[in-house]
TORVEXMI-6899 format. One record per residue (C-alpha): residue number from 1; residue in three letters; x, y, z. Coordinates in steps of 0.1 Angstrom, whole numbers. Example, Ala and Ser with C-alpha at 12.3 -4.5 7.8 and 13.67 -1.06 7.14 Angstrom:
2
<pt><pos>1</pos><code>ALA</code><c1>123</c1><c2>-45</c2><c3>78</c3></pt>
<pt><pos>2</pos><code>SER</code><c1>137</c1><c2>-11</c2><c3>71</c3></pt>
// end
This chain:
187
<pt><pos>1</pos><code>MET</code><c1>-209</c1><c2>0</c2><c3>7</c3></pt>
<pt><pos>2</pos><code>SER</code><c1>-178</c1><c2>-17</c2><c3>-5</c3></pt>
<pt><pos>3</pos><code>ILE</code><c1>-148</c1><c2>-18</c2><c3>13</c3></pt>
<pt><pos>4</pos><code>LEU</code><c1>-131</c1><c2>2</c2><c3>-18</c3></pt>
<pt><pos>5</pos><code>ARG</code><c1>-151</c1><c2>28</c2><c3>-16</c3></pt>
<pt><pos>6</pos><code>GLY</code><c1>-145</c1><c2>65</c2><c3>9</c3></pt>
<pt><pos>7</pos><code>TYR</code><c1>-107</c1><c2>62</c2><c3>4</c3></pt>
<pt><pos>8</pos><code>PHE</code><c1>-97</c1><c2>76</c2><c3>-21</c3></pt>
<pt><pos>9</pos><code>PRO</code><c1>-104</c1><c2>117</c2><c3>-31</c3></pt>
<pt><pos>10</pos><code>GLU</code><c1>-127</c1><c2>136</c2><c3>-51</c3></pt>
<pt><pos>11</pos><code>SER</code><c1>-110</c1><c2>144</c2><c3>-84</c3></pt>
<pt><pos>12</pos><code>GLY</code><c1>-110</c1><c2>182</c2><c3>-73</c3></pt>
<pt><pos>13</pos><code>GLU</code><c1>-104</c1><c2>183</c2><c3>-35</c3></pt>
<pt><pos>14</pos><code>ALA</code><c1>-68</c1><c2>164</c2><c3>-41</c3></pt>
<pt><pos>15</pos><code>GLN</code><c1>-59</c1><c2>194</c2><c3>-58</c3></pt>
<pt><pos>16</pos><code>ASN</code><c1>-74</c1><c2>215</c2><c3>-32</c3></pt>
<pt><pos>17</pos><code>VAL</code><c1>-50</c1><c2>198</c2><c3>-16</c3></pt>
<pt><pos>18</pos><code>LEU</code><c1>-19</c1><c2>203</c2><c3>-31</c3></pt>
<pt><pos>19</pos><code>GLU</code><c1>-29</c1><c2>244</c2><c3>-35</c3></pt>
<pt><pos>20</pos><code>ALA</code><c1>-33</c1><c2>246</c2><c3>5</c3></pt>
<pt><pos>21</pos><code>ALA</code><c1>-6</c1><c2>233</c2><c3>5</c3></pt>
<pt><pos>22</pos><code>ASN</code><c1>19</c1><c2>246</c2><c3>-18</c3></pt>
<pt><pos>23</pos><code>ALA</code><c1>4</c1><c2>281</c2><c3>-4</c3></pt>
<pt><pos>24</pos><code>SER</code><c1>14</c1><c2>272</c2><c3>34</c3></pt>
<pt><pos>25</pos><code>LEU</code><c1>49</c1><c2>262</c2><c3>25</c3></pt>
<pt><pos>26</pos><code>ALA</code><c1>56</c1><c2>294</c2><c3>3</c3></pt>
<pt><pos>27</pos><code>GLU</code><c1>43</c1><c2>316</c2><c3>29</c3></pt>
<pt><pos>28</pos><code>ALA</code><c1>65</c1><c2>299</c2><c3>56</c3></pt>
<pt><pos>29</pos><code>LEU</code><c1>94</c1><c2>297</c2><c3>37</c3></pt>
<pt><pos>30</pos><code>ALA</code><c1>91</c1><c2>333</c2><c3>26</c3></pt>
<pt><pos>31</pos><code>GLY</code><c1>85</c1><c2>344</c2><c3>68</c3></pt>
<pt><pos>32</pos><code>GLY</code><c1>123</c1><c2>334</c2><c3>70</c3></pt>
<pt><pos>33</pos><code>ASP</code><c1>104</c1><c2>318</c2><c3>100</c3></pt>
<pt><pos>34</pos><code>LEU</code><c1>123</c1><c2>287</c2><c3>89</c3></pt>
<pt><pos>35</pos><code>ASP</code><c1>161</c1><c2>279</c2><c3>100</c3></pt>
<pt><pos>36</pos><code>GLU</code><c1>188</c1><c2>271</c2><c3>70</c3></pt>
<pt><pos>37</pos><code>ARG</code><c1>182</c1><c2>234</c2><c3>75</c3></pt>
<pt><pos>38</pos><code>THR</code><c1>148</c1><c2>229</c2><c3>74</c3></pt>
<pt><pos>39</pos><code>ALA</code><c1>140</c1><c2>258</c2><c3>46</c3></pt>
<pt><pos>40</pos><code>SER</code><c1>162</c1><c2>235</c2><c3>34</c3></pt>
<pt><pos>41</pos><code>VAL</code><c1>146</c1><c2>203</c2><c3>37</c3></pt>
<pt><pos>42</pos><code>VAL</code><c1>116</c1><c2>218</c2><c3>23</c3></pt>
<pt><pos>43</pos><code>GLU</code><c1>128</c1><c2>226</c2><c3>-5</c3></pt>
<pt><pos>44</pos><code>HIS</code><c1>140</c1><c2>195</c2><c3>-16</c3></pt>
<pt><pos>45</pos><code>LEU</code><c1>106</c1><c2>185</c2><c3>-4</c3></pt>
<pt><pos>46</pos><code>LYS</code><c1>94</c1><c2>213</c2><c3>-26</c3></pt>
<pt><pos>47</pos><code>ALA</code><c1>119</c1><c2>198</c2><c3>-56</c3></pt>
<pt><pos>48</pos><code>GLY</code><c1>103</c1><c2>159</c2><c3>-53</c3></pt>
<pt><pos>49</pos><code>LEU</code><c1>126</c1><c2>140</c2><c3>-36</c3></pt>
<pt><pos>50</pos><code>THR</code><c1>114</c1><c2>121</c2><c3>-6</c3></pt>
<pt><pos>51</pos><code>PRO</code><c1>126</c1><c2>124</c2><c3>29</c3></pt>
<pt><pos>52</pos><code>ARG</code><c1>146</c1><c2>91</c2><c3>19</c3></pt>
<pt><pos>53</pos><code>ASN</code><c1>167</c1><c2>107</c2><c3>-10</c3></pt>
<pt><pos>54</pos><code>ILE</code><c1>171</c1><c2>138</c2><c3>12</c3></pt>
<pt><pos>55</pos><code>LEU</code><c1>193</c1><c2>115</c2><c3>37</c3></pt>
<pt><pos>56</pos><code>GLY</code><c1>211</c1><c2>96</c2><c3>13</c3></pt>
<pt><pos>57</pos><code>LEU</code><c1>187</c1><c2>61</c2><c3>24</c3></pt>
<pt><pos>58</pos><code>THR</code><c1>189</c1><c2>36</c2><c3>-3</c3></pt>
<pt><pos>59</pos><code>GLU</code><c1>165</c1><c2>9</c2><c3>-8</c3></pt>
<pt><pos>60</pos><code>ALA</code><c1>185</c1><c2>-10</c2><c3>12</c3></pt>
<pt><pos>61</pos><code>HIS</code><c1>180</c1><c2>6</c2><c3>44</c3></pt>
<pt><pos>62</pos><code>LEU</code><c1>141</c1><c2>4</c2><c3>37</c3></pt>
<pt><pos>63</pos><code>ASP</code><c1>145</c1><c2>-36</c2><c3>28</c3></pt>
<pt><pos>64</pos><code>ALA</code><c1>162</c1><c2>-35</c2><c3>63</c3></pt>
<pt><pos>65</pos><code>LEU</code><c1>130</c1><c2>-30</c2><c3>79</c3></pt>
<pt><pos>66</pos><code>VAL</code><c1>108</c1><c2>-40</c2><c3>62</c3></pt>
<pt><pos>67</pos><code>MET</code><c1>124</c1><c2>-70</c2><c3>73</c3></pt>
<pt><pos>68</pos><code>GLN</code><c1>125</c1><c2>-58</c2><c3>113</c3></pt>
<pt><pos>69</pos><code>ALA</code><c1>89</c1><c2>-60</c2><c3>106</c3></pt>
<pt><pos>70</pos><code>SER</code><c1>81</c1><c2>-88</c2><c3>91</c3></pt>
<pt><pos>71</pos><code>GLN</code><c1>100</c1><c2>-102</c2><c3>119</c3></pt>
<pt><pos>72</pos><code>PHE</code><c1>74</c1><c2>-91</c2><c3>149</c3></pt>
<pt><pos>73</pos><code>MET</code><c1>43</c1><c2>-96</c2><c3>120</c3></pt>
<pt><pos>74</pos><code>ALA</code><c1>58</c1><c2>-136</c2><c3>126</c3></pt>
<pt><pos>75</pos><code>TYR</code><c1>50</c1><c2>-136</c2><c3>161</c3></pt>
<pt><pos>76</pos><code>GLY</code><c1>17</c1><c2>-119</c2><c3>159</c3></pt>
<pt><pos>77</pos><code>GLN</code><c1>34</c1><c2>-82</c2><c3>173</c3></pt>
<pt><pos>78</pos><code>LEU</code><c1>12</c1><c2>-66</c2><c3>144</c3></pt>
<pt><pos>79</pos><code>GLU</code><c1>11</c1><c2>-25</c2><c3>158</c3></pt>
<pt><pos>80</pos><code>LYS</code><c1>54</c1><c2>-29</c2><c3>163</c3></pt>
<pt><pos>81</pos><code>ALA</code><c1>54</c1><c2>-42</c2><c3>126</c3></pt>
<pt><pos>82</pos><code>ARG</code><c1>32</c1><c2>-12</c2><c3>111</c3></pt>
<pt><pos>83</pos><code>ASP</code><c1>49</c1><c2>13</c2><c3>133</c3></pt>
<pt><pos>84</pos><code>ILE</code><c1>83</c1><c2>4</c2><c3>113</c3></pt>
<pt><pos>85</pos><code>LEU</code><c1>69</c1><c2>-2</c2><c3>79</c3></pt>
<pt><pos>86</pos><code>LEU</code><c1>49</c1><c2>31</c2><c3>83</c3></pt>
<pt><pos>87</pos><code>GLN</code><c1>82</c1><c2>49</c2><c3>87</c3></pt>
<pt><pos>88</pos><code>ALA</code><c1>97</c1><c2>33</c2><c3>58</c3></pt>
<pt><pos>89</pos><code>HIS</code><c1>65</c1><c2>45</c2><c3>48</c3></pt>
<pt><pos>90</pos><code>GLN</code><c1>68</c1><c2>83</c2><c3>58</c3></pt>
<pt><pos>91</pos><code>LEU</code><c1>107</c1><c2>79</c2><c3>41</c3></pt>
<pt><pos>92</pos><code>ASP</code><c1>94</c1><c2>70</c2><c3>8</c3></pt>
<pt><pos>93</pos><code>PRO</code><c1>55</c1><c2>71</c2><c3>-5</c3></pt>
<pt><pos>94</pos><code>LEU</code><c1>68</c1><c2>52</c2><c3>-30</c3></pt>
<pt><pos>95</pos><code>TYR</code><c1>88</c1><c2>24</c2><c3>-13</c3></pt>
<pt><pos>96</pos><code>ALA</code><c1>58</c1><c2>-2</c2><c3>-33</c3></pt>
<pt><pos>97</pos><code>LYS</code><c1>69</c1><c2>-30</c2><c3>0</c3></pt>
<pt><pos>98</pos><code>ALA</code><c1>59</c1><c2>-11</c2><c3>21</c3></pt>
<pt><pos>99</pos><code>LEU</code><c1>26</c1><c2>-4</c2><c3>10</c3></pt>
<pt><pos>100</pos><code>PHE</code><c1>22</c1><c2>-43</c2><c3>9</c3></pt>
<pt><pos>101</pos><code>ALA</code><c1>32</c1><c2>-55</c2><c3>44</c3></pt>
<pt><pos>102</pos><code>ILE</code><c1>10</c1><c2>-25</c2><c3>60</c3></pt>
<pt><pos>103</pos><code>GLY</code><c1>-16</c1><c2>-42</c2><c3>38</c3></pt>
<pt><pos>104</pos><code>THR</code><c1>-7</c1><c2>-76</c2><c3>55</c3></pt>
<pt><pos>105</pos><code>THR</code><c1>-6</c1><c2>-66</c2><c3>88</c3></pt>
<pt><pos>106</pos><code>TYR</code><c1>-41</c1><c2>-57</c2><c3>86</c3></pt>
<pt><pos>107</pos><code>GLN</code><c1>-55</c1><c2>-82</c2><c3>70</c3></pt>
<pt><pos>108</pos><code>MET</code><c1>-40</c1><c2>-101</c2><c3>100</c3></pt>
<pt><pos>109</pos><code>GLU</code><c1>-59</c1><c2>-78</c2><c3>117</c3></pt>
<pt><pos>110</pos><code>GLY</code><c1>-92</c1><c2>-84</c2><c3>99</c3></pt>
<pt><pos>111</pos><code>ASP</code><c1>-94</c1><c2>-47</c2><c3>92</c3></pt>
<pt><pos>112</pos><code>LEU</code><c1>-102</c1><c2>-57</c2><c3>54</c3></pt>
<pt><pos>113</pos><code>ARG</code><c1>-111</c1><c2>-22</c2><c3>44</c3></pt>
<pt><pos>114</pos><code>ARG</code><c1>-81</c1><c2>-3</c2><c3>56</c3></pt>
<pt><pos>115</pos><code>ALA</code><c1>-60</c1><c2>-36</c2><c3>40</c3></pt>
<pt><pos>116</pos><code>ALA</code><c1>-79</c1><c2>-28</c2><c3>8</c3></pt>
<pt><pos>117</pos><code>HIS</code><c1>-68</c1><c2>6</c2><c3>6</c3></pt>
<pt><pos>118</pos><code>PHE</code><c1>-29</c1><c2>-5</c2><c3>8</c3></pt>
<pt><pos>119</pos><code>PHE</code><c1>-27</c1><c2>-28</c2><c3>-16</c3></pt>
<pt><pos>120</pos><code>MET</code><c1>-47</c1><c2>-8</c2><c3>-42</c3></pt>
<pt><pos>121</pos><code>HIS</code><c1>-19</c1><c2>22</c2><c3>-35</c3></pt>
<pt><pos>122</pos><code>PHE</code><c1>1</c1><c2>-7</c2><c3>-44</c3></pt>
<pt><pos>123</pos><code>LEU</code><c1>-15</c1><c2>-19</c2><c3>-74</c3></pt>
<pt><pos>124</pos><code>ALA</code><c1>-9</c1><c2>18</c2><c3>-83</c3></pt>
<pt><pos>125</pos><code>LEU</code><c1>25</c1><c2>18</c2><c3>-77</c3></pt>
<pt><pos>126</pos><code>ASP</code><c1>29</c1><c2>-21</c2><c3>-92</c3></pt>
<pt><pos>127</pos><code>ALA</code><c1>0</c1><c2>-25</c2><c3>-119</c3></pt>
<pt><pos>128</pos><code>THR</code><c1>12</c1><c2>-59</c2><c3>-128</c3></pt>
<pt><pos>129</pos><code>ASN</code><c1>18</c1><c2>-72</c2><c3>-97</c3></pt>
<pt><pos>130</pos><code>GLY</code><c1>-1</c1><c2>-105</c2><c3>-91</c3></pt>
<pt><pos>131</pos><code>ASP</code><c1>9</c1><c2>-105</c2><c3>-56</c3></pt>
<pt><pos>132</pos><code>GLY</code><c1>-8</c1><c2>-75</c2><c3>-49</c3></pt>
<pt><pos>133</pos><code>TYR</code><c1>-43</c1><c2>-88</c2><c3>-66</c3></pt>
<pt><pos>134</pos><code>LEU</code><c1>-40</c1><c2>-119</c2><c3>-49</c3></pt>
<pt><pos>135</pos><code>ARG</code><c1>-41</c1><c2>-100</c2><c3>-13</c3></pt>
<pt><pos>136</pos><code>LEU</code><c1>-69</c1><c2>-76</c2><c3>-30</c3></pt>
<pt><pos>137</pos><code>GLY</code><c1>-91</c1><c2>-105</c2><c3>-42</c3></pt>
<pt><pos>138</pos><code>GLU</code><c1>-84</c1><c2>-125</c2><c3>-11</c3></pt>
<pt><pos>139</pos><code>CYS</code><c1>-100</c1><c2>-93</c2><c3>13</c3></pt>
<pt><pos>140</pos><code>LEU</code><c1>-127</c1><c2>-88</c2><c3>-13</c3></pt>
<pt><pos>141</pos><code>MET</code><c1>-135</c1><c2>-122</c2><c3>-5</c3></pt>
<pt><pos>142</pos><code>ALA</code><c1>-140</c1><c2>-119</c2><c3>32</c3></pt>
<pt><pos>143</pos><code>ALA</code><c1>-158</c1><c2>-89</c2><c3>31</c3></pt>
<pt><pos>144</pos><code>GLY</code><c1>-185</c1><c2>-109</c2><c3>14</c3></pt>
<pt><pos>145</pos><code>GLU</code><c1>-177</c1><c2>-87</c2><c3>-29</c3></pt>
<pt><pos>146</pos><code>LEU</code><c1>-177</c1><c2>-121</c2><c3>-49</c3></pt>
<pt><pos>147</pos><code>PRO</code><c1>-177</c1><c2>-102</c2><c3>-86</c3></pt>
<pt><pos>148</pos><code>GLU</code><c1>-148</c1><c2>-81</c2><c3>-76</c3></pt>
<pt><pos>149</pos><code>ALA</code><c1>-130</c1><c2>-109</c2><c3>-60</c3></pt>
<pt><pos>150</pos><code>ARG</code><c1>-135</c1><c2>-134</c2><c3>-89</c3></pt>
<pt><pos>151</pos><code>ASP</code><c1>-117</c1><c2>-96</c2><c3>-114</c3></pt>
<pt><pos>152</pos><code>ALA</code><c1>-87</c1><c2>-94</c2><c3>-88</c3></pt>
<pt><pos>153</pos><code>LEU</code><c1>-83</c1><c2>-128</c2><c3>-88</c3></pt>
<pt><pos>154</pos><code>GLY</code><c1>-86</c1><c2>-133</c2><c3>-118</c3></pt>
<pt><pos>155</pos><code>ALA</code><c1>-55</c1><c2>-105</c2><c3>-127</c3></pt>
<pt><pos>156</pos><code>ALA</code><c1>-33</c1><c2>-122</c2><c3>-95</c3></pt>
<pt><pos>157</pos><code>LYS</code><c1>-33</c1><c2>-155</c2><c3>-113</c3></pt>
<pt><pos>158</pos><code>ALA</code><c1>-26</c1><c2>-138</c2><c3>-149</c3></pt>
<pt><pos>159</pos><code>PHE</code><c1>3</c1><c2>-111</c2><c3>-138</c3></pt>
<pt><pos>160</pos><code>ALA</code><c1>12</c1><c2>-141</c2><c3>-120</c3></pt>
<pt><pos>161</pos><code>LEU</code><c1>14</c1><c2>-167</c2><c3>-154</c3></pt>
<pt><pos>162</pos><code>GLU</code><c1>35</c1><c2>-136</c2><c3>-170</c3></pt>
<pt><pos>163</pos><code>GLY</code><c1>59</c1><c2>-144</c2><c3>-139</c3></pt>
<pt><pos>164</pos><code>LYS</code><c1>52</c1><c2>-113</c2><c3>-120</c3></pt>
<pt><pos>165</pos><code>GLY</code><c1>51</c1><c2>-122</c2><c3>-85</c3></pt>
<pt><pos>166</pos><code>ARG</code><c1>57</c1><c2>-157</c2><c3>-67</c3></pt>
<pt><pos>167</pos><code>PRO</code><c1>50</c1><c2>-187</c2><c3>-88</c3></pt>
<pt><pos>168</pos><code>GLU</code><c1>31</c1><c2>-201</c2><c3>-57</c3></pt>
<pt><pos>169</pos><code>THR</code><c1>-1</c1><c2>-174</c2><c3>-62</c3></pt>
<pt><pos>170</pos><code>VAL</code><c1>-15</c1><c2>-188</c2><c3>-95</c3></pt>
<pt><pos>171</pos><code>ALA</code><c1>-17</c1><c2>-222</c2><c3>-73</c3></pt>
<pt><pos>172</pos><code>GLN</code><c1>-26</c1><c2>-201</c2><c3>-44</c3></pt>
<pt><pos>173</pos><code>ALA</code><c1>-52</c1><c2>-176</c2><c3>-67</c3></pt>
<pt><pos>174</pos><code>ASP</code><c1>-66</c1><c2>-211</c2><c3>-81</c3></pt>
<pt><pos>175</pos><code>ARG</code><c1>-80</c1><c2>-229</c2><c3>-55</c3></pt>
<pt><pos>176</pos><code>LEU</code><c1>-97</c1><c2>-192</c2><c3>-39</c3></pt>
<pt><pos>177</pos><code>LEU</code><c1>-112</c1><c2>-196</c2><c3>-75</c3></pt>
<pt><pos>178</pos><code>ALA</code><c1>-121</c1><c2>-225</c2><c3>-71</c3></pt>
<pt><pos>179</pos><code>VAL</code><c1>-141</c1><c2>-219</c2><c3>-43</c3></pt>
<pt><pos>180</pos><code>LEU</code><c1>-162</c1><c2>-195</c2><c3>-59</c3></pt>
<pt><pos>181</pos><code>ASP</code><c1>-177</c1><c2>-216</c2><c3>-85</c3></pt>
<pt><pos>182</pos><code>ALA</code><c1>-180</c1><c2>-238</c2><c3>-62</c3></pt>
<pt><pos>183</pos><code>PRO</code><c1>-218</c1><c2>-245</c2><c3>-58</c3></pt>
<pt><pos>184</pos><code>PRO</code><c1>-232</c1><c2>-229</c2><c3>-31</c3></pt>
<pt><pos>185</pos><code>PRO</code><c1>-244</c1><c2>-258</c2><c3>0</c3></pt>
<pt><pos>186</pos><code>LEU</code><c1>-277</c1><c2>-269</c2><c3>0</c3></pt>
<pt><pos>187</pos><code>SER</code><c1>-297</c1><c2>-262</c2><c3>31</c3></pt>
// end
């Protein structure tokens, strides 16, 4: 089974969850069970604001969390890094840098399925970022899903050539594509 399967809900499933959550919120608000401050936060969330917006935090605040997590990652403290990154993600679920970094922590641990999941979410927010396709391609390659890896690495190279992602992404994608194109070793 592909590392990309099983993480995304069926089309009706997401709608059912959303409807159930909205019903629960409406019931809590109508019942008066929430204090004024909590009710205000719920109303802001229903209006589409993120906790980051409600708290008045900027992208610089989230960037600082990613930097702190990166330091933990550099020292191999991946769980601590992921805890910080998950906080950033909870503050703003649309903050793509946190998703990319969470995926990287899982990739560093060898949990290819979870890494691919977070890279796919990252790409859903930043669909032309060559670095996201590169990391996804690495995961697919390590999982033995070579045709999919080739597609992801090809996209990484194409987007990087357009200036989307880091300049070194082209060379990294080329190196991995060469490995995929190499003849199998003789037995």
